C-alpha positions, 0 to 999 in steps of 0.5 A: 954633453950628449952631442958627440963622443970622440967626434962621432954623434953620441946617439948611435953609440949611447943607444946600445946601452939602452937596447941591451940594459932594458931587455935585460931588466925586463927579463931579470925583473920578470924572472925575479917576480915570477920565480921566488926561489931564484930571488936570493941569486938575482937580487943584485942583478935586479938592483943594478939593472933597475938603476942602470937601464933608466939612466941609459934610456935617459941618455939615449933620449937626450942624445937623440934630441941633440942629434935631431936638433943638430943634424935633422932639424930641417928634415922633410917628407918621409925622413921627417916622418920616420924620425918623428915616429922614432922620437914618439917612443922615447918618452913612453920608453923612459917612463916605462923603464923608470916605472919598471926600475922603481917597481923592481927595486920595491919588489926586491926591498919587500922580499928582503927579510927585515933584520928582526925576521927570519925568512919572512917578507918585509911587508907580507905576502899580499904586498909582494904579490901585488908588486910582482904583478905590477913588475911583470906588467911594467916589464911587458910595457917596457919590453914593448916600447924598447922594441918599438923604439929600436925598430923605428930607429933602425927603419929611420936609418936603414930604410 
């Protein structure tokens, strides 16, 4: 499923979704967490990106594993080391993007007023503050890993 797209290796095509959507999720989730007055305008973007980014990272990870098995299984030396370095960032990126997605979705849910309340946060201010802090931390972690994965992949290809 993640091998080829129209005869081309899928990984170089799929990674662009992860490389674009994950930094967008990082930025939008951090803004949502840190700037409460923007929440009403940004909630829909957080929800969409929280679902799309981890899916894109998963697709990139799977397509990368297929590419490595199909074309670089016998790679040796410096190329093998570069591929291994790049591959080592796949799981941490997936976990951090998924964690950020979950935290961001929980934050949006907690800041959306319940039907029986007007303007109040669903679980109260302390829960919102904790979820905001977790979201910001996970945004930093996901941002770090998407940069490292992209940088190591580019170095593996272009060095």
